[in-house]
C-alpha positions as a Markdown table, in Angstrom:
| # | Residue | x | y | z |
|---|---|---|---|---|
| 1 | Met | 146.2 | 156.3 | 58.9 |
| 2 | Glu | 144.2 | 158.5 | 56.6 |
| 3 | Val | 146.4 | 161.2 | 55.0 |
| 4 | Leu | 144.3 | 164.3 | 56.1 |
| 5 | Gln | 144.2 | 163.0 | 59.7 |
| 6 | Ala | 148.0 | 162.4 | 59.6 |
| 7 | Ile | 148.5 | 166.0 | 58.4 |
| 8 | Arg | 146.3 | 167.4 | 61.1 |
| 9 | Thr | 147.8 | 165.3 | 64.0 |
| 10 | Arg | 151.5 | 165.2 | 63.1 |
| 11 | Arg | 153.7 | 167.2 | 65.7 |
| 12 | Ser | 157.3 | 168.2 | 65.9 |
| 13 | Tyr | 158.7 | 166.2 | 68.8 |
| 14 | Arg | 161.8 | 167.3 | 70.7 |
| 15 | Gly | 161.4 | 165.1 | 73.8 |
| 16 | Pro | 163.0 | 161.8 | 74.8 |
| 17 | Tyr | 162.5 | 158.6 | 72.9 |
| 18 | Arg | 161.8 | 155.1 | 74.1 |
| 19 | Asp | 164.6 | 152.6 | 73.7 |
| 20 | Thr | 162.8 | 150.8 | 71.0 |
| 21 | Pro | 164.7 | 150.0 | 67.7 |
| 22 | Val | 163.1 | 151.2 | 64.5 |
| 23 | Pro | 162.9 | 148.2 | 62.0 |
| 24 | Arg | 164.9 | 148.6 | 58.8 |
| 25 | Glu | 161.7 | 148.1 | 56.8 |
| 26 | His | 160.2 | 151.1 | 58.5 |
| 27 | Leu | 163.3 | 153.2 | 57.8 |
| 28 | Arg | 163.1 | 152.1 | 54.2 |
| 29 | Ala | 159.4 | 153.0 | 54.0 |
| 30 | Ile | 160.2 | 156.4 | 55.4 |
| 31 | Met | 162.9 | 157.1 | 52.9 |
| 32 | Glu | 160.7 | 155.7 | 50.0 |
| 33 | Ala | 158.2 | 158.4 | 51.1 |
| 34 | Gly | 160.9 | 161.0 | 50.6 |
| 35 | Cys | 161.8 | 159.6 | 47.2 |
| 36 | Ala | 158.1 | 159.8 | 46.2 |
| 37 | Ala | 158.0 | 163.5 | 46.8 |
| 38 | Pro | 157.6 | 165.9 | 43.8 |
| 39 | Ser | 160.8 | 167.2 | 42.4 |
| 40 | Gly | 161.5 | 170.3 | 40.3 |
| 41 | Cys | 162.0 | 169.3 | 36.7 |
| 42 | Asn | 162.2 | 165.7 | 38.1 |
| 43 | Lys | 165.9 | 166.3 | 38.9 |
| 44 | Gln | 165.5 | 164.3 | 42.2 |
| 45 | Thr | 168.1 | 166.3 | 44.0 |
| 46 | Ala | 167.2 | 165.0 | 47.5 |
| 47 | Ser | 168.7 | 161.7 | 48.9 |
| 48 | Phe | 168.7 | 160.1 | 52.3 |
| 49 | Val | 170.8 | 158.1 | 54.7 |
| 50 | Ala | 169.3 | 156.2 | 57.5 |
| 51 | Val | 171.5 | 155.6 | 60.5 |
| 52 | Asp | 170.5 | 152.9 | 63.0 |
| 53 | Asp | 173.9 | 151.5 | 64.1 |
| 54 | Pro | 174.2 | 152.6 | 67.7 |
| 55 | Ala | 178.0 | 153.2 | 67.6 |
| 56 | Leu | 177.8 | 155.3 | 64.4 |
| 57 | Leu | 174.7 | 157.1 | 65.6 |
| 58 | Gly | 176.5 | 158.0 | 68.9 |
| 59 | Arg | 179.4 | 159.5 | 66.9 |
| 60 | Leu | 177.0 | 161.6 | 64.8 |
| 61 | Lys | 175.1 | 162.7 | 67.9 |
| 62 | Ala | 178.4 | 163.8 | 69.5 |
| 63 | Leu | 179.0 | 166.2 | 66.6 |
| 64 | Val | 175.7 | 168.1 | 67.2 |
| 65 | Thr | 176.1 | 171.0 | 69.7 |
| 66 | Pro | 173.9 | 171.8 | 71.4 |
| 67 | Ser | 172.6 | 168.3 | 71.3 |
| 68 | Val | 169.3 | 167.2 | 69.8 |
| 69 | Ala | 167.5 | 163.9 | 69.7 |
| 70 | Glu | 170.1 | 162.2 | 71.9 |
| 71 | Thr | 167.8 | 159.3 | 72.7 |
| 72 | Ala | 166.4 | 158.7 | 69.2 |
| 73 | Pro | 167.3 | 155.1 | 68.1 |
| 74 | Ala | 167.6 | 156.2 | 64.4 |
| 75 | Trp | 168.2 | 159.2 | 62.3 |
| 76 | Val | 167.4 | 159.9 | 58.7 |
| 77 | Leu | 169.8 | 162.5 | 57.2 |
| 78 | Val | 168.5 | 164.5 | 54.2 |
| 79 | Leu | 171.0 | 165.3 | 51.5 |
| 80 | Thr | 170.7 | 167.8 | 48.7 |
| 81 | Arg | 172.6 | 168.2 | 45.5 |
| 82 | Pro | 172.1 | 171.8 | 44.3 |
| 83 | Ile | 172.2 | 171.3 | 40.5 |
| 84 | Val | 170.8 | 173.5 | 37.8 |
| 85 | Ala | 167.3 | 172.3 | 36.7 |
| 86 | Tyr | 167.0 | 174.6 | 33.7 |
| 87 | Arg | 168.5 | 177.9 | 32.7 |
| 88 | Asp | 170.0 | 179.1 | 36.0 |
| 89 | Arg | 167.2 | 177.8 | 38.2 |
| 90 | Arg | 167.8 | 175.3 | 41.0 |
| 91 | Phe | 164.9 | 173.6 | 42.9 |
| 92 | Asn | 166.8 | 171.5 | 45.4 |
| 93 | Val | 165.4 | 173.4 | 48.4 |
| 94 | Gln | 161.9 | 172.8 | 47.2 |
| 95 | Asp | 162.8 | 169.2 | 46.5 |
| 96 | Tyr | 164.2 | 168.4 | 49.9 |
| 97 | Ala | 161.4 | 170.4 | 51.7 |
| 98 | Ala | 158.7 | 168.3 | 49.9 |
| 99 | Ala | 160.7 | 165.1 | 50.7 |
| 100 | Ile | 161.0 | 166.0 | 54.4 |
| 101 | Glu | 157.3 | 166.6 | 54.7 |
| 102 | Asn | 156.5 | 163.3 | 53.1 |
| 103 | Met | 158.9 | 161.6 | 55.5 |
| 104 | Leu | 157.5 | 163.4 | 58.5 |
| 105 | Leu | 154.0 | 162.2 | 57.6 |
| 106 | Ala | 155.3 | 158.6 | 57.0 |
| 107 | Ile | 157.1 | 158.7 | 60.4 |
| 108 | His | 153.9 | 159.8 | 62.1 |
| 109 | Ala | 151.8 | 157.2 | 60.2 |
| 110 | Leu | 154.1 | 154.4 | 61.3 |
| 111 | Gly | 153.7 | 155.4 | 65.0 |
| 112 | Tyr | 157.0 | 157.3 | 65.5 |
| 113 | Ala | 157.8 | 160.9 | 66.2 |
| 114 | Ser | 160.4 | 163.3 | 64.7 |
| 115 | Cys | 161.4 | 166.9 | 64.2 |
| 116 | Trp | 162.8 | 168.8 | 61.3 |
| 117 | Tyr | 166.3 | 169.8 | 62.4 |
| 118 | Glu | 167.8 | 172.0 | 59.7 |
| 119 | Gly | 168.8 | 175.5 | 60.9 |
| 120 | His | 170.5 | 174.0 | 63.9 |
| 121 | Ile | 172.9 | 172.0 | 61.8 |
| 122 | Thr | 173.4 | 174.4 | 58.8 |
| 123 | Asp | 174.6 | 177.4 | 60.8 |
| 124 | Glu | 178.1 | 178.8 | 60.5 |
| 125 | Asp | 179.6 | 176.1 | 62.8 |
| 126 | Asp | 179.1 | 173.6 | 59.9 |
| 127 | Ile | 177.7 | 170.7 | 61.8 |
| 128 | Ala | 176.2 | 169.5 | 58.6 |
| 129 | Gly | 179.6 | 169.3 | 57.0 |
| 130 | Gln | 181.0 | 167.4 | 60.0 |
| 131 | Leu | 178.1 | 164.9 | 59.7 |
| 132 | Ala | 178.8 | 164.5 | 55.9 |
| 133 | Arg | 182.5 | 163.9 | 56.6 |
| 134 | Ala | 181.8 | 161.4 | 59.3 |
| 135 | Leu | 179.6 | 159.5 | 56.8 |
| 136 | Asp | 182.2 | 160.0 | 54.0 |
| 137 | Leu | 179.5 | 161.5 | 51.8 |
| 138 | Pro | 180.6 | 162.6 | 48.3 |
| 139 | Glu | 180.6 | 166.2 | 47.1 |
| 140 | Pro | 178.5 | 168.0 | 46.0 |
| 141 | Asp | 175.9 | 166.3 | 48.2 |
| 142 | Arg | 175.3 | 168.3 | 51.4 |
| 143 | Val | 173.5 | 167.3 | 54.6 |
| 144 | Val | 170.6 | 169.8 | 55.1 |
| 145 | Cys | 168.5 | 168.1 | 57.7 |
| 146 | Val | 168.4 | 165.5 | 60.5 |
| 147 | Leu | 165.2 | 163.7 | 61.2 |
| 148 | Pro | 165.3 | 161.6 | 64.4 |
| 149 | Val | 163.0 | 158.6 | 64.3 |
| 150 | Gly | 161.7 | 156.7 | 67.3 |
| 151 | Val | 158.8 | 156.0 | 69.6 |
| 152 | Pro | 158.2 | 159.1 | 71.7 |
| 153 | Ala | 158.4 | 158.8 | 75.5 |
| 154 | Gln | 155.9 | 161.6 | 75.9 |
| 155 | Thr | 152.9 | 162.8 | 73.9 |
| 156 | Pro | 153.7 | 166.1 | 72.2 |
| 157 | Ala | 151.4 | 168.9 | 72.7 |
| 158 | Ala | 149.6 | 170.5 | 69.8 |
| 159 | Pro | 151.1 | 173.9 | 68.8 |
| 160 | Lys | 149.0 | 177.0 | 69.0 |
| 161 | Lys | 147.8 | 177.8 | 65.5 |
| 162 | Ala | 146.2 | 180.9 | 64.2 |
| 163 | Pro | 142.6 | 180.3 | 63.1 |
| 164 | Tyr | 142.5 | 178.8 | 59.6 |
| 165 | Glu | 140.1 | 181.5 | 58.5 |
| 166 | Arg | 142.8 | 184.1 | 59.1 |
| 167 | Arg | 145.2 | 182.2 | 56.8 |
| 168 | Met | 142.9 | 181.0 | 54.1 |
| 169 | Gly | 140.8 | 182.9 | 51.5 |
| 170 | Phe | 138.8 | 182.2 | 48.4 |
| 171 | Asn | 139.1 | 184.4 | 45.4 |
| 172 | Gly | 141.1 | 187.0 | 47.3 |
| 173 | Cys | 143.4 | 187.7 | 50.1 |
| 174 | Pro | 143.2 | 185.6 | 53.3 |
| 175 | Gly | 141.9 | 187.3 | 56.4 |
| 176 | Ile | 145.4 | 187.9 | 57.8 |
């Protein structure tokens, strides 16, 4: 799939998934896309854990309330390590955001669907911490996102977007 087409046609998918396993080589390719993302000062603060074991995935899904991606046959968990890049600056949020977008595009290009679940798991109820403990992840790595991966059972609708002309400009302010 051509990259600009992938960018224009990728959708966040919150529906049911088909019961089709995701091959490990596809999960690896998705995580490699995350590793290829730019990283502030090349600190590479984002890392990833693919979960495709049905029993383990079931235990992780049970920790997420309200539930999300219950029928996805695989998840990729995004981890961050908030280290100082230089002076007092940290770029881990930018690092994992770029990695997530790369992985979402790879997921789409491979014929799967996904959704960026971050706020839902990083609220005060500490679902992210529960996921990290269930996977026995070391400190200071923190789970910041869950990306379900699977073949969608439905075709996601295109979201309503403001006209690009209102959000873009040349040599001055966009037409917002």
